[in-house]
Backbone as CSV, one residue per row, in Angstrom:
resi,resn,N_x,N_y,N_z,CA_x,CA_y,CA_z,C_x,C_y,C_z
1,MET,112.367,104.757,103.189,112.536,104.201,104.535,113.103,102.782,104.422
2,THR,114.210,102.513,105.123,114.880,101.227,105.044,114.970,100.593,106.434
3,GLN,115.458,99.334,106.468,115.667,98.678,107.751,116.732,99.403,108.568
4,SER,117.706,100.013,107.886,118.754,100.769,108.599,118.150,101.971,109.315
5,ASP,117.145,102.610,108.682,116.471,103.740,109.333,115.745,103.293,110.595
6,VAL,115.074,102.138,110.500,114.375,101.600,111.669,115.382,101.279,112.771
7,ALA,116.525,100.696,112.395,117.559,100.346,113.379,118.102,101.590,114.071
8,ARG,118.371,102.661,113.291,118.886,103.900,113.888,117.858,104.527,114.834
9,HIS,116.588,104.449,114.442,115.532,105.026,115.275,115.473,104.349,116.646
10,LEU,115.707,103.042,116.690,115.618,102.287,117.937,116.965,102.125,118.642
11,GLY,118.052,102.437,117.916,119.371,102.251,118.499,119.780,100.792,118.574
12,VAL,119.362,100.002,117.572,119.727,98.585,117.520,120.408,98.312,116.181
13,SER,120.907,97.089,116.013,121.591,96.757,114.769,120.595,96.467,113.647
14,ARG,121.026,96.681,112.397,120.190,96.370,111.248,119.918,94.873,111.188
15,THR,120.888,94.052,111.610,120.709,92.595,111.599,119.554,92.191,112.502
16,LEU,119.478,92.828,113.681,118.389,92.518,114.599,117.042,92.889,113.974
17,VAL,116.985,94.032,113.302,115.755,94.448,112.633,115.373,93.446,111.547
18,SER,116.368,93.010,110.780,116.110,92.040,109.710,115.564,90.738,110.273
19,PHE,116.170,90.248,111.364,115.700,89.011,111.994,114.247,89.160,112.464
20,ALA,113.958,90.315,113.069,112.604,90.543,113.574,111.594,90.573,112.439
21,MET,111.950,91.216,111.317,111.050,91.312,110.162,110.748,89.933,109.572
22,ARG,111.734,89.060,109.601,111.576,87.736,108.987,111.009,86.703,109.947
23,GLY,110.833,87.098,111.220,110.334,86.130,112.195,111.368,85.090,112.551
24,ALA,112.637,85.430,112.370,113.715,84.474,112.647,113.897,84.304,114.166
25,PRO,114.428,83.154,114.585,114.662,82.942,116.019,115.769,83.861,116.534
26,GLY,115.819,84.020,117.869,116.874,84.838,118.470,116.439,86.240,118.814
27,VAL,115.179,86.587,118.538,114.663,87.916,118.869,113.508,87.737,119.851
28,SER,113.579,88.426,120.975,112.508,88.295,121.965,111.204,88.869,121.407
29,GLU,110.085,88.374,121.938,108.795,88.853,121.462,108.617,90.339,121.751
30,ASP,109.117,90.790,122.895,109.002,92.204,123.229,109.782,93.068,122.236
31,MET,111.009,92.654,121.922,111.817,93.415,120.963,111.211,93.358,119.561
32,ARG,110.668,92.189,119.188,110.042,92.056,117.873,108.872,93.039,117.749
33,ARG,108.070,93.120,118.821,106.931,94.030,118.790,107.390,95.489,118.677
34,GLN,108.458,95.846,119.408,108.988,97.205,119.332,109.453,97.534,117.920
35,ILE,110.150,96.590,117.311,110.689,96.831,115.971,109.561,96.954,114.951
36,LEU,108.592,96.060,115.011,107.481,96.107,114.053,106.643,97.367,114.249
37,SER,106.446,97.774,115.505,105.688,98.986,115.791,106.409,100.217,115.256
38,ALA,107.727,100.261,115.460,108.514,101.394,114.961,108.511,101.436,113.435
39,ALA,108.645,100.270,112.824,108.644,100.205,111.358,107.324,100.710,110.796
40,ASP,106.227,100.341,111.456,104.914,100.792,111.004,104.776,102.305,111.178
41,ALA,105.228,102.826,112.320,105.132,104.263,112.577,105.986,105.073,111.605
42,LEU,107.119,104.525,111.204,108.018,105.236,110.296,107.632,105.063,108.820
43,GLY,106.634,104.213,108.559,106.190,104.006,107.172,107.061,103.047,106.397
44,TYR,107.741,102.132,107.098,108.578,101.150,106.406,107.722,100.137,105.670
45,ARG,108.094,99.831,104.437,107.453,98.784,103.648,108.523,97.824,103.156
46,ARG,108.365,96.578,103.499,109.397,95.584,103.183,109.490,95.358,101.677
47,ASN,110.705,95.338,101.149,110.956,95.032,99.742,111.118,93.515,99.609
48,ILE,110.009,92.859,99.279,110.017,91.391,99.237,110.930,90.873,98.149
49,GLN,110.932,91.541,97.002,111.764,91.063,95.895,113.242,91.126,96.263
50,ALA,113.624,92.194,96.947,115.020,92.283,97.388,115.337,91.199,98.407
51,ALA,114.371,90.936,99.296,114.582,89.873,100.285,114.733,88.516,99.604
52,ASP,113.940,88.274,98.566,114.054,87.008,97.837,115.413,86.885,97.167
53,LEU,115.914,88.002,96.633,117.236,87.973,96.005,118.308,87.646,97.044
54,ALA,118.153,88.203,98.232,119.125,87.922,99.286,119.095,86.452,99.687
55,ARG,117.901,85.883,99.716,117.767,84.468,100.081,118.167,83.545,98.930
56,LYS,118.238,84.096,97.731,118.550,83.351,96.505,117.475,82.320,96.163
57,ARG,116.261,82.577,96.620,115.120,81.756,96.217,113.846,82.570,96.407
58,PRO,112.845,82.356,95.551,111.593,83.103,95.699,110.776,82.584,96.876
59,THR,110.022,83.473,97.482,109.118,83.071,98.557,107.673,83.412,98.210
60,ALA,107.479,84.150,97.130,106.136,84.595,96.766,105.433,83.562,95.895
61,VAL,104.157,83.322,96.210,103.314,82.430,95.415,102.144,83.254,94.882
62,GLY,101.887,83.120,93.583,100.736,83.781,92.979,99.530,82.867,93.012
63,LEU,98.354,83.444,93.196,97.111,82.678,93.162,96.156,83.361,92.195
64,HIS,95.814,82.664,91.131,94.852,83.175,90.158,93.499,82.516,90.400
65,LEU,92.459,83.336,90.568,91.102,82.844,90.781,90.232,83.253,89.597
66,VAL,89.523,82.293,89.015,88.690,82.603,87.859,87.402,83.312,88.265
67,ASP,86.979,83.143,89.522,85.732,83.765,89.965,85.827,84.055,91.458
68,LEU,85.828,85.327,91.813,85.993,85.719,93.206,84.737,85.449,94.030
69,HIS,83.581,85.300,93.390,82.315,85.204,94.113,81.854,83.773,94.354
70,ASN,82.537,82.812,93.781,82.153,81.414,93.919,82.782,80.820,95.179
71,ASP,81.947,80.182,96.001,82.436,79.584,97.250,83.594,78.617,97.032
72,VAL,83.582,77.912,95.917,84.649,76.945,95.639,86.001,77.634,95.682
73,TYR,86.105,78.794,95.038,87.391,79.481,94.954,87.743,80.154,96.276
74,ALA,86.742,80.558,97.033,87.008,81.069,98.378,87.598,79.964,99.247
75,ASP,87.073,78.743,99.115,87.596,77.614,99.899,88.990,77.207,99.429
76,ILE,89.220,77.248,98.119,90.566,76.955,97.603,91.559,77.976,98.165
77,PHE,91.175,79.258,98.139,92.026,80.309,98.704,92.353,80.024,100.169
78,SER,91.343,79.646,100.948,91.562,79.371,102.372,92.546,78.229,102.569
79,GLY,92.422,77.176,101.759,93.336,76.047,101.861,94.757,76.415,101.491
80,VAL,94.910,77.197,100.418,96.238,77.660,100.003,96.859,78.510,101.103
81,GLN,96.089,79.465,101.607,96.590,80.384,102.628,97.027,79.637,103.886
82,GLU,96.284,78.610,104.237,96.605,77.811,105.425,98.002,77.212,105.326
83,VAL,98.342,76.701,104.145,99.661,76.082,103.955,100.762,77.131,103.884
84,LEU,100.531,78.196,103.142,101.584,79.187,102.941,101.928,79.938,104.222
85,ARG,100.938,80.141,105.087,101.205,80.816,106.358,102.221,80.052,107.202
86,SER,102.173,78.736,107.105,103.080,77.910,107.911,104.401,77.644,107.198
87,ASN,104.581,78.220,106.001,105.816,77.990,105.246,106.550,79.285,104.907
88,ASP,106.234,80.380,105.634,106.928,81.657,105.440,106.881,82.107,103.977
89,SER,105.734,81.911,103.324,105.564,82.349,101.941,104.464,83.399,101.883
90,ARG,104.634,84.397,101.055,103.598,85.403,100.878,102.730,85.032,99.677
91,LEU,101.539,85.614,99.620,100.566,85.273,98.589,100.171,86.533,97.835
92,VAL,100.237,86.459,96.513,99.814,87.549,95.632,98.640,87.030,94.809
93,ILE,97.535,87.778,94.754,96.304,87.278,94.139,95.949,88.078,92.903
94,SER,95.468,87.374,91.874,94.860,88.017,90.710,93.532,87.327,90.439
95,VAL,92.603,88.064,89.852,91.268,87.544,89.573,90.941,87.778,88.105
96,ASN,90.290,86.797,87.486,89.887,86.921,86.092,89.041,88.180,85.896
97,ALA,89.291,88.904,84.800,88.525,90.121,84.524,87.049,89.809,84.347
98,THR,86.753,88.704,83.660,85.377,88.260,83.455,85.274,86.823,83.957
99,PRO,84.424,86.552,84.961,84.320,85.179,85.465,84.022,84.181,84.356
100,TYR,84.805,83.136,84.282,84.622,82.052,83.316,84.666,82.544,81.867
101,GLY,85.376,83.637,81.624,85.529,84.131,80.260,86.997,84.231,79.904
102,PRO,87.323,84.362,78.611,88.719,84.485,78.188,89.358,85.747,78.766
103,ASP,90.546,85.609,79.302,91.293,86.742,79.854,92.772,86.477,79.611
104,PRO,93.262,86.834,78.416,94.641,86.493,78.054,95.693,87.150,78.942
105,ARG,95.323,88.190,79.677,96.281,88.884,80.527,96.059,88.586,82.012
106,ALA,95.309,87.517,82.285,94.926,87.224,83.671,96.127,87.044,84.597
107,LEU,97.200,86.454,84.105,98.348,86.158,84.964,99.401,87.261,84.959
108,ASP,99.206,88.299,84.151,100.226,89.351,84.035,100.598,89.983,85.377
109,PRO,99.619,90.305,86.255,100.018,90.886,87.551,100.931,89.966,88.364
110,LEU,100.748,88.659,88.214,101.580,87.710,88.959,102.971,87.607,88.343
111,PHE,103.052,87.688,87.005,104.366,87.726,86.356,105.123,88.978,86.805
112,GLU,104.418,90.109,86.842,105.057,91.378,87.210,105.515,91.370,88.663
113,ALA,104.804,90.625,89.521,105.193,90.526,90.928,106.365,89.580,91.137
114,GLN,106.819,88.924,90.058,107.963,88.008,90.090,107.786,86.913,91.129
115,VAL,106.595,86.314,91.131,106.340,85.207,92.039,107.121,83.978,91.577
116,GLY,107.363,83.070,92.514,108.124,81.872,92.172,107.285,80.785,91.539
117,VAL,105.997,80.722,91.915,105.056,79.722,91.418,103.680,80.386,91.334
118,ILE,102.890,79.952,90.359,101.512,80.434,90.260,100.558,79.260,90.459
119,ILE,99.666,79.386,91.430,98.574,78.430,91.597,97.397,78.972,90.790
120,ALA,96.961,78.230,89.792,95.923,78.703,88.882,94.627,77.949,89.112
121,ALA,93.609,78.670,89.555,92.307,78.064,89.831,91.204,79.010,89.319
122,THR,90.818,78.910,88.127,91.022,77.844,87.167,91.451,78.469,85.840
123,LEU,92.309,77.802,85.071,92.642,78.273,83.734,91.727,77.608,82.718
124,LEU,91.179,78.417,81.801,90.296,77.904,80.757,91.030,77.748,79.437
125,ASP,92.336,78.039,79.429,93.119,77.968,78.199,93.330,76.523,77.754
126,PRO,93.571,76.305,76.450,93.940,74.965,75.972,95.209,74.477,76.664
127,GLY,95.380,73.160,76.694,96.509,72.570,77.387,97.852,73.083,76.922
128,GLU,98.023,73.289,75.622,99.311,73.752,75.107,99.634,75.156,75.617
129,ARG,98.606,75.989,75.729,98.813,77.337,76.271,99.204,77.266,77.746
130,VAL,98.604,76.343,78.490,98.952,76.178,79.902,100.402,75.736,80.042
131,ARG,100.834,74.819,79.176,102.230,74.372,79.216,103.184,75.515,78.856
132,GLU,102.757,76.379,77.933,103.562,77.545,77.570,103.718,78.490,78.759
133,LEU,102.631,78.737,79.461,102.694,79.582,80.657,103.572,78.944,81.735
134,ASN,103.506,77.627,81.844,104.294,76.892,82.828,105.790,77.015,82.553
135,ARG,106.161,77.166,81.296,107.572,77.353,80.958,108.062,78.740,81.370
136,ARG,107.139,79.680,81.483,107.501,81.038,81.891,107.647,81.132,83.407
137,VAL,106.633,80.646,84.121,106.663,80.546,85.590,105.982,79.236,85.957
138,PRO,106.582,78.425,86.814,105.951,77.146,87.167,104.519,77.332,87.670
139,LEU,103.628,76.476,87.169,102.214,76.532,87.536,101.839,75.331,88.396
140,VAL,100.892,75.549,89.282,100.165,74.462,89.927,98.728,74.630,89.472
141,ASN,98.293,73.718,88.638,96.997,73.831,87.969,95.924,73.164,88.827
142,VAL,94.940,73.931,89.273,93.918,73.402,90.174,92.597,73.252,89.430
143,THR,91.900,72.148,89.707,90.592,71.752,89.171,90.658,71.144,87.782
144,ARG,91.847,70.960,87.224,91.967,70.219,85.965,93.362,69.617,85.876
145,SER,93.511,68.670,84.985,94.806,68.017,84.792,95.377,68.390,83.431
146,VAL,96.635,68.826,83.427,97.356,69.117,82.193,98.676,68.359,82.242
147,PRO,98.904,67.408,81.350,100.155,66.644,81.369,101.372,67.559,81.311
148,GLY,102.363,67.261,82.157,103.587,68.045,82.198,103.532,69.238,83.119
149,VAL,102.372,69.486,83.739,102.188,70.618,84.651,101.672,70.080,85.984
150,ASP,102.197,70.589,87.096,101.661,70.199,88.399,100.150,70.402,88.403
151,SER,99.399,69.350,88.711,97.936,69.411,88.636,97.322,68.831,89.902
152,ILE,96.401,69.579,90.485,95.661,69.152,91.677,94.184,69.257,91.327
153,HIS,93.482,68.131,91.324,92.100,68.180,90.843,91.274,67.061,91.449
154,SER,89.973,67.244,91.361,89.036,66.224,91.803,88.744,65.280,90.644
155,ASP,88.352,64.070,90.952,87.991,63.095,89.914,86.568,63.410,89.451
156,ASP,86.461,64.336,88.500,85.147,64.811,88.084,84.357,63.788,87.276
157,ILE,85.039,62.857,86.625,84.296,61.783,85.949,83.566,60.949,86.991
158,SER,84.279,60.603,88.064,83.651,59.868,89.161,82.526,60.687,89.784
159,GLY,82.749,61.992,89.927,81.714,62.853,90.491,80.462,62.892,89.632
160,GLY,80.644,62.968,88.312,79.500,62.937,87.405,78.758,61.618,87.492
161,ARG,79.503,60.546,87.684,78.890,59.226,87.835,78.106,59.128,89.156
162,LEU,78.673,59.700,90.219,77.986,59.678,91.516,76.633,60.386,91.422
163,ALA,76.640,61.568,90.807,75.410,62.356,90.705,74.368,61.632,89.862
164,THR,74.786,61.131,88.705,73.847,60.458,87.796,73.366,59.146,88.382
165,GLY,74.282,58.396,88.978,73.906,57.123,89.592,72.911,57.290,90.724
166,HIS,73.064,58.357,91.491,72.124,58.636,92.580,70.710,58.825,92.020
167,LEU,70.585,59.585,90.954,69.269,59.822,90.360,68.704,58.548,89.735
168,LEU,69.549,57.739,89.136,69.090,56.460,88.580,68.599,55.537,89.688
169,ASP,69.320,55.529,90.813,68.915,54.688,91.938,67.546,55.094,92.488
170,LEU,67.187,56.353,92.296,65.880,56.843,92.751,64.770,56.563,91.740
171,GLY,65.128,55.918,90.641,64.130,55.537,89.645,63.995,56.489,88.472
172,HIS,64.762,57.562,88.451,64.673,58.520,87.338,65.357,57.948,86.096
173,ARG,64.774,58.211,84.964,65.351,57.787,83.694,65.508,58.962,82.734
174,ASN,64.607,59.911,82.803,64.698,61.105,81.967,65.483,62.164,82.731
175,ILE,66.804,62.050,82.660,67.713,62.893,83.438,68.495,63.791,82.484
176,ALA,68.451,65.086,82.723,69.220,66.030,81.907,70.449,66.504,82.672
177,HIS,71.478,66.868,81.913,72.673,67.478,82.519,72.769,68.905,82.004
178,LEU,72.715,69.872,82.919,72.800,71.281,82.547,74.195,71.791,82.895
179,CYS,74.867,72.336,81.881,76.249,72.772,82.069,76.469,74.105,81.362
180,GLY,77.656,74.672,81.534,78.022,75.891,80.841,78.771,75.571,79.562
181,PRO,79.348,76.586,78.912,80.111,76.366,77.686,81.258,75.385,77.902
182,ALA,81.608,74.669,76.859,82.668,73.660,76.947,84.048,74.310,76.840
183,PHE,84.942,73.923,77.751,86.339,74.341,77.697,87.218,73.101,77.791
184,GLU,88.295,73.097,77.036,89.219,71.964,77.066,89.687,71.718,78.496
185,GLY,89.612,70.433,78.905,90.059,70.061,80.242,89.000,70.203,81.315
186,HIS,87.798,70.642,80.924,86.732,70.837,81.913,85.448,70.129,81.483
187,LEU,85.606,68.944,80.911,84.449,68.216,80.379,84.149,66.939,81.144
188,GLU,84.868,66.706,82.237,84.773,65.409,82.898,83.409,65.153,83.543
189,ARG,82.785,66.183,84.081,81.490,65.970,84.744,80.441,65.503,83.752
190,ARG,80.433,66.130,82.587,79.474,65.686,81.570,79.863,64.320,81.015
191,THR,81.168,64.023,80.992,81.603,62.694,80.553,81.090,61.626,81.502
192,GLY,81.198,61.866,82.814,80.693,60.904,83.798,79.196,60.710,83.660
193,TYR,78.479,61.802,83.432,77.022,61.718,83.214,76.718,60.907,81.959
194,ARG,77.351,61.257,80.848,77.056,60.595,79.569,77.350,59.095,79.641
195,GLU,78.511,58.740,80.174,78.879,57.327,80.248,77.886,56.534,81.095
196,THR,77.474,57.119,82.215,76.542,56.413,83.101,75.184,56.227,82.443
197,MET,74.697,57.239,81.759,73.413,57.127,81.052,73.478,56.044,79.974
198,LEU,74.537,56.061,79.187,74.668,55.087,78.106,74.796,53.669,78.646
199,GLU,75.498,53.503,79.761,75.640,52.174,80.364,74.293,51.610,80.807
200,HIS,73.339,52.487,81.061,71.997,52.051,81.472,71.009,52.066,80.295
201,GLY,71.552,52.184,79.081,70.716,52.152,77.891,69.841,53.385,77.733
202,LEU,70.257,54.513,78.313,69.460,55.730,78.274,70.127,56.792,77.405
203,GLN,69.306,57.662,76.823,69.815,58.713,75.954,70.224,59.937,76.776
204,PRO,71.489,60.345,76.730,71.903,61.550,77.460,71.233,62.789,76.872
205,LEU,70.940,63.752,77.725,70.404,65.039,77.301,71.254,66.116,77.949
206,ILE,72.185,66.685,77.181,73.107,67.699,77.692,72.651,69.066,77.205
207,ILE,72.391,69.950,78.149,71.907,71.298,77.854,72.989,72.290,78.257
208,GLU,73.468,73.089,77.309,74.492,74.085,77.597,73.865,75.455,77.803
209,ALA,74.162,76.066,78.939,73.767,77.449,79.179,74.779,78.384,78.523
210,ALA,74.408,79.645,78.393,75.300,80.605,77.744,76.521,80.916,78.600
211,GLY,76.407,80.705,79.916,77.521,80.958,80.823,77.384,80.114,82.068
212,PHE,78.060,80.518,83.142,78.079,79.718,84.357,77.371,80.408,85.523
213,SER,76.575,81.428,85.220,75.884,82.138,86.290,74.513,81.536,86.563
214,ARG,73.944,81.915,87.700,72.600,81.486,88.062,71.582,81.943,87.011
215,GLU,71.786,83.159,86.517,70.874,83.707,85.512,70.959,82.938,84.204
216,ASP,72.168,82.540,83.810,72.347,81.744,82.592,71.593,80.425,82.706
217,ALA,71.707,79.784,83.874,71.043,78.499,84.082,69.531,78.661,84.083
218,ALA,69.037,79.711,84.737,67.592,79.923,84.813,66.992,80.123,83.425
219,ALA,67.700,80.861,82.569,67.183,81.149,81.233,66.979,79.880,80.417
220,VAL,67.949,78.963,80.445,67.822,77.739,79.649,66.907,76.732,80.336
221,ALA,66.879,76.738,81.678,66.017,75.802,82.405,64.547,76.136,82.212
222,LEU,64.222,77.412,82.069,62.828,77.806,81.830,62.280,77.129,80.577
223,LYS,63.087,77.126,79.529,62.657,76.488,78.281,62.565,74.976,78.444
224,LEU,63.527,74.407,79.158,63.578,72.959,79.325,62.403,72.450,80.152
225,LEU,62.014,73.206,81.171,60.994,72.737,82.114,59.573,73.166,81.752
226,ALA,59.434,73.947,80.680,58.102,74.426,80.293,57.275,73.365,79.580
227,SER,57.888,72.233,79.245,57.170,71.159,78.549,56.203,70.454,79.496
228,PRO,55.218,69.731,78.967,54.284,68.967,79.808,55.028,67.921,80.647
229,PRO,54.418,67.448,81.740,55.079,66.531,82.674,55.724,65.311,82.018
230,GLY,55.066,64.703,81.041,55.623,63.497,80.440,56.785,63.757,79.515
231,GLN,57.000,65.019,79.163,58.043,65.334,78.179,59.271,66.004,78.792
232,ARG,59.090,66.673,79.913,60.229,67.350,80.533,61.002,66.358,81.421
233,PRO,62.268,66.651,81.719,63.048,65.763,82.587,62.432,65.665,83.984
234,SER,62.548,64.504,84.586,62.115,64.362,85.976,63.253,64.689,86.937
235,ALA,64.466,64.812,86.391,65.633,65.116,87.223,66.667,65.865,86.396
236,ILE,67.410,66.745,87.062,68.499,67.488,86.413,69.743,67.405,87.292
237,PHE,70.852,67.079,86.659,72.165,67.140,87.294,72.859,68.374,86.724
238,ALA,73.135,69.357,87.571,73.765,70.598,87.127,75.269,70.552,87.352
239,HIS,76.007,71.215,86.486,77.465,71.233,86.521,78.013,71.833,87.815
240,SER,77.244,72.724,88.440,77.693,73.381,89.676,76.490,73.708,90.542
241,ASP,76.745,74.009,91.794,75.664,74.448,92.673,75.053,75.752,92.172
242,GLU,75.899,76.634,91.643,75.404,77.908,91.135,74.393,77.686,90.009
243,LEU,74.703,76.789,89.093,73.760,76.481,88.012,72.516,75.792,88.559
244,ALA,72.702,74.941,89.562,71.550,74.256,90.166,70.595,75.267,90.797
245,LEU,71.129,76.319,91.397,70.273,77.345,91.990,69.482,78.084,90.912
246,GLY,70.086,78.258,89.736,69.350,78.846,88.620,68.211,77.952,88.172
247,VAL,68.446,76.640,88.147,67.383,75.685,87.815,66.271,75.765,88.847
248,ARG,66.658,75.878,90.109,65.676,75.963,91.192,64.778,77.196,91.033
249,GLU,65.372,78.318,90.661,64.591,79.539,90.457,63.638,79.394,89.273
250,ALA,64.117,78.758,88.195,63.261,78.548,87.021,62.089,77.645,87.367
251,ALA,62.355,76.579,88.118,61.286,75.659,88.511,60.235,76.379,89.354
252,ALA,60.686,77.208,90.285,59.753,77.935,91.149,58.881,78.887,90.342
253,SER,59.462,79.538,89.339,58.687,80.479,88.530,57.634,79.771,87.684
254,LEU,57.834,78.476,87.433,56.864,77.684,86.668,55.900,76.933,87.576
255,GLY,56.016,77.133,88.869,55.136,76.457,89.807,55.497,75.009,90.062
256,LEU,56.751,74.624,89.755,57.199,73.248,89.966,57.902,73.151,91.320
257,SER,57.644,72.077,92.029,58.278,71.896,93.337,59.490,70.979,93.222
258,ILE,60.439,71.207,94.126,61.632,70.360,94.232,61.631,69.765,95.636
259,PRO,61.599,68.433,95.752,61.783,67.425,94.705,60.478,66.825,94.164
260,GLY,59.328,67.392,94.520,58.068,66.774,94.105,57.929,66.618,92.606
261,ASP,58.228,67.701,91.856,58.120,67.656,90.398,59.465,67.465,89.709
262,LEU,60.542,67.787,90.412,61.867,67.745,89.793,62.917,67.466,90.852
263,SER,63.685,66.395,90.660,64.835,66.149,91.525,66.031,66.894,90.945
264,LEU,66.860,67.448,91.837,67.938,68.329,91.399,69.223,68.020,92.159
265,VAL,70.312,67.856,91.401,71.638,67.615,91.985,72.596,68.691,91.486
266,GLY,73.354,69.274,92.391,74.383,70.237,92.028,75.769,69.622,92.109
267,TYR,76.778,70.483,92.155,78.166,70.010,92.226,78.994,71.119,92.882
268,ASP,79.786,70.773,93.861,80.743,71.646,94.556,80.565,71.567,96.067
269,ASN,79.323,71.389,96.554,79.005,71.461,97.975,79.387,72.824,98.536
270,SER,78.855,73.867,97.915,79.066,75.235,98.377,78.297,75.465,99.670
271,ARG,78.588,76.558,100.333,77.918,76.865,101.602,76.411,77.003,101.418
272,VAL,75.999,77.653,100.338,74.572,77.888,100.138,73.810,76.585,99.938
273,ALA,74.484,75.552,99.429,73.805,74.276,99.163,73.222,73.669,100.434
274,GLY,73.853,73.921,101.567,73.394,73.318,102.811,72.442,74.184,103.614
275,LEU,72.088,75.355,103.099,71.200,76.241,103.839,69.800,75.649,103.960
276,HIS,69.170,75.917,105.089,67.794,75.455,105.291,66.894,76.075,104.220
277,GLY,66.096,75.255,103.592,65.237,75.717,102.515,65.841,75.487,101.145
278,ILE,67.164,75.374,101.082,67.835,75.016,99.820,68.065,73.508,99.817
279,ASP,68.814,73.033,100.808,69.012,71.585,101.019,69.321,70.859,99.713
280,LEU,70.348,71.324,99.029,70.674,70.804,97.701,71.556,69.564,97.781
281,THR,71.090,68.477,97.198,71.960,67.311,97.004,73.072,67.716,96.046
282,THR,74.296,67.371,96.378,75.419,67.870,95.583,76.610,66.926,95.696
283,VAL,77.592,67.144,94.850,78.851,66.393,94.898,79.915,67.304,95.507
284,ASP,80.551,66.836,96.559,81.577,67.613,97.251,82.939,67.325,96.623
285,LEU,83.554,68.341,96.032,84.896,68.133,95.450,85.998,68.467,96.448
286,HIS,85.628,68.834,97.682,86.570,69.103,98.775,87.543,70.219,98.403
287,ALA,86.957,71.407,98.151,87.724,72.537,97.633,88.836,72.984,98.569
288,ARG,88.571,72.997,99.859,89.614,73.447,100.788,90.805,72.495,100.761
289,GLU,90.522,71.203,100.653,91.612,70.229,100.553,92.370,70.403,99.235
290,LEU,91.666,70.739,98.165,92.339,71.052,96.897,93.308,72.215,97.105
291,GLY,92.850,73.241,97.835,93.711,74.386,98.102,94.927,74.021,98.923
292,ARG,94.727,73.195,99.949,95.875,72.768,100.768,96.874,71.978,99.938
293,ALA,96.368,71.074,99.111,97.256,70.271,98.270,97.994,71.152,97.262
294,ALA,97.314,72.146,96.726,97.941,73.062,95.767,99.006,73.906,96.453
295,GLY,98.711,74.388,97.676,99.705,75.161,98.416,100.952,74.346,98.692
296,GLN,100.769,73.075,99.078,101.915,72.216,99.352,102.704,71.948,98.081
297,ALA,102.006,71.741,96.969,102.689,71.511,95.693,103.498,72.739,95.271
298,ALA,102.960,73.938,95.548,103.682,75.172,95.209,104.960,75.300,96.035
299,VAL,104.864,75.023,97.336,106.039,75.089,98.199,107.107,74.101,97.726
300,GLU,106.677,72.886,97.398,107.631,71.867,96.936,108.231,72.237,95.590
301,ARG,107.460,72.876,94.722,107.991,73.273,93.415,109.081,74.330,93.577
302,MET,108.902,75.257,94.536,109.943,76.265,94.764,111.204,75.647,95.366
303,LEU,111.013,74.636,96.218,112.170,73.988,96.843,112.888,73.044,95.890
304,TYR,112.115,72.371,95.030,112.684,71.357,94.125,112.220,71.637,92.698
305,PRO,112.759,72.680,92.066,112.260,73.105,90.751,112.439,72.082,89.636
306,ALA,113.363,71.138,89.800,113.612,70.170,88.728,112.838,68.870,88.908
307,SER,112.035,68.756,89.945,111.313,67.504,90.190,110.207,67.299,89.159
308,PRO,109.830,66.034,88.881,108.772,65.766,87.897,107.438,66.378,88.316
309,ALA,106.624,66.685,87.324,105.300,67.245,87.600,104.452,66.233,88.363
310,VAL,103.660,66.736,89.306,102.775,65.865,90.079,101.354,65.974,89.529
311,ASP,100.602,64.904,89.679,99.196,64.897,89.295,98.433,64.230,90.438
312,ARG,97.832,65.047,91.281,97.139,64.512,92.451,95.629,64.603,92.238
313,ILE,94.954,63.492,92.450,93.508,63.414,92.236,92.830,63.161,93.572
314,LEU,91.839,63.989,93.905,91.043,63.790,95.114,89.720,63.135,94.747
315,ALA,89.242,62.266,95.592,87.980,61.562,95.336,86.805,62.404,95.824
316,PRO,85.834,62.699,94.958,84.646,63.443,95.386,83.689,62.539,96.155
317,THR,82.768,63.160,96.886,81.764,62.394,97.623,80.385,63.004,97.386
318,LEU,79.368,62.152,97.422,77.996,62.615,97.250,77.424,63.038,98.595
319,VAL,76.810,64.218,98.624,76.144,64.718,99.831,74.646,64.755,99.525
320,THR,73.901,63.848,100.134,72.475,63.722,99.842,71.656,64.613,100.764
321,ARG,70.819,65.452,100.157,69.928,66.331,100.921,68.511,66.201,100.348
322,ALA,67.682,67.205,100.613,66.254,67.091,100.333,65.835,67.462,98.920
323,SER,66.770,67.778,98.030,66.378,68.197,96.679,66.189,67.025,95.734
324,THR,66.429,65.812,96.210,66.210,64.620,95.382,65.280,63.659,96.111
325,ALA,64.452,62.967,95.314,63.491,62.021,95.885,63.178,60.949,94.845
326,PRO,62.655,59.785,95.264,62.293,58.739,94.309,61.243,59.237,93.301
327,LEU,61.374,58.740,92.085,60.388,59.071,91.051,59.044,58.477,91.447
328,HIS,57.989,59.274,91.304,56.667,58.764,91.669,55.736,58.816,90.460
């Protein structure tokens, strides 16, 4: 089924059908609706790749998400979609096979779709591998910075400092940082924590969970919090809200109250963090704004492929809720 078939069915020109399909000016809304309705009834499916060839420029943007279930990536998606809808660009999505795990073929569906730019949120590959992928198809790297590649990210060192400084201001000194496995380019939050602790003459305590799930965090937090009151941390700064929720579950299973026995700070400002009864103090990295900035960078990269790589940094903010309290 082609546009010519749709045109013959309605008795109009193929050019008019093409204009209607592209949303171009010069076609009345009534005629546009007739054409789209007829195309749907006849089973027409637009050949986007052929349309891109006709335009002599790509319009498709790929979006890679490392975790489909994390609110952060849902918000990034919403921000990207908001920009692309207003720029006549289509969106093709791929998701990591294993959340926060190695997936060497993660971008293959986007390469096969012949997208013009890939927005990657988040790549766990070493920087050199990211640059190699960028040479194949231009990347907009979200949530981390890679020199030579368009990068849109939050200032996670500052965010780590905000979280740790908040707990220090409340009088806590025995503060642990609970995080997942280390990946190149994703160490800034722990760096902000470590630097702030050392500046205050305190010994950092970094605890790595086996992964980035709530269950991973709960397993390691159970061991950490099982010590007597004088030996266990009085506060924990978690790498993400998801990990913080795992800490919260571990504390509850040990009969510890938050914030009475343990002050807790997360990171991301996910939707669940603000729920009544959770009330998690957290660092907001402004994920939707990251998505909007990434979408705009992708559009500009397609329009100006030879322009220098951009590195845009957003400032995080601390959102104080009921999960933190002064040390008593």
